[in-house]
N, C-alpha and C positions, 0 to 999 in steps of 0.2 A: 698361447699365454695361459699359464696355470698359476693358481695361487699356491704359495709355499706352505702356509699354515691355515688352520681353520680359525682365523681371527677375523674380526670385522674388516671390511675393505677400507684402507686408508683413503682419504681424499687426496686429490692431486695437490691441493694447497698444503696438506701436511707433509707430503713427500718433498715438495719444493722447499718448505720451511726446514726440513731436516738437512737437505743438501746445503741450503744457505747457512745454517748453523755450523755445519762441518767444514765448509769451504770458505766462508766469509763473503759469499756472493750476496747480491741483493735480488729481490724479485724483479726489479727493473732490468738488471743484467740478464737474468735467466730468460725473460720475455723479450729482450731487445733483439735487434738485428746485428749487434756487434759480433765480429768474427775473431776477436782476440782469442788465442789458444786457450787461456784459462777459462774464459767465459763459455766458449764452445764446449770444453770438457765438462764443466759444471752442468750445462744444459743437457748434454748427452747422458750424464749420470741420472738426471731427473727422468729422462726418457726411459732408460733401462729399468730403473726402479719402478716407474709407473707401469711399464709393460709387465714386470714380474709380479707386482703386488695388487694390481687392480684388473678388473674386467673391461677397462676402457679400451676403445679401439685406438689405433695409431692416429686416426683423424681427430678423435676427441682429445688425445694427449697434445697433438699439434695445435689445436685451437687454444687450449689452455696456455701453451707456450708461445703465444703471440701470433697465432694464425699460420703456423707451419703446416705443410701438407703431410699426408700419411707416409709418403716415400722418404721424406726427410727424417721422420721419427724412426722409421724402420732402419734406415742407414745408421742413425745414431745408436740404436740398440746393438746392431752388429758391430759397430766400432768399439763400443764399450766392452763387448764380449771378447773381441780380439785383443784389446789392450789389457784386459784382466788376465787373459791367458799368458801374456808376455810379461806382465808386471805384477809380481806378488804383493808389493806394497799397495798398489791401487786396488787389487782384488780384496785385500784385507780392509782397506778404508771403506770400500763399497759394501762389503759384508757387514761391517759395523753399522753403517747407515741403515742397511736393510733390517738388521736386528733391532735397532733403535725405533725405526718406523713401526715394525711389527709390535714391539712392546707398547708404544704409544697408542697404536690403533686398538690393541687389546684392552687398554685402560680407558678407551673412549675419548682420548684427547682430540680436539678439533672436530669431533663428530657430533657432539651433543647439541651444539647450537650452530649448525652449518650456515644459517642465513645471516649470522652476525660474525664479522671478522674481529675476534677479540684482540688480536694483535694491533689492528688499526685503531680500535678503541683505546687501548693502552697507549699507543703512540700519540693519539690525539690528546689524551689527558696529560701525559708526562712531557709532551713536546711543547705545550703551551707555556707562555711566560708565567702564568699564575695557575698552577695545577688545580687549586681549589675552585677557581672559576671555570676551568675547562671541564671539570667533573660535572658541573651543573648542566652543561650542554649534552652530556651523555644520557641516553635513555636508560630506564630501569632494565630493559631487556639486554642492552649492551653490557651493563655492569654485571648482571647475573651471568651472562655468557662468559665474560672475562673471569669471574670468580669460579665458575664451573670448570673452565679450562685450567685455571691455576690449581684447583683441587685434583683434577685428573693428572696434571703434571707431577704434583706432589706424590700421588700414589704410584705413578710410573717410576719416579726416581727412587722411591723406597723399594719397589720390586727389582729395579735394576741393581741397586746396591746389594740387596740380599742375594741376587743371583751371582753377582761377582764374588761375594764372600763365599758362597756355597761352592763355587768352582775353584776356590783356593786363590783367587786373584785379589788385587788390592782395589780399593775404590778411588776413583779420580779425586784429586784435591778439591775440585769444584763441588762435588757431592759431599765429601767428608766435611768441608768447611761449612756446609749448610746443616750439618748435624745428621746426615742420613746414615752414616756408618763409620766405624773406625777406619783409619788409613790402611790397616792390614788385618787379615783374618786373625782371630784369637789364637789359632794354632801356631802362628808365626811369632806371636808376641810373647816370647819366652825369655826376654831379657837380652836378646841379641841386638 
């Protein structure tokens, strides 16, 4: 297993979060014993990305994914490699996830406050019936962790939008709608 770029190593949680965002999976699905094709595929992608982007052993990756053993993780990595060799669309989606994780890791997302799960804090605050009261139950460290991750996400989104424009591509509507960049590069905006 080799690291692809000289960026900080992403956490397994960050890798799983990227796959969840891209595929609509939940952490419960990824860590579950469910054998539905879609869930297994999502779990296998987490295994492949974790093997490529971290120095974690197959055993460590398996423990994170609900207690799977090293041979299960190794088989998942091999299956993803085989599937990507046969399916260009899958290879493209996985490459996009890999690039996103590397960009997020480079900007320190989810690594600044590893002892605090900022997503769980946000879910606790926003999922309560009265968010104002739920926020009272969150510690200062949890709020600071959540704010730090939001700032890191903001910087990563700005960097991603800039890279897309520099490459001559367009920025996804989700980023453009948040004001990160125009929908198309200035060179293409010639009245067409």
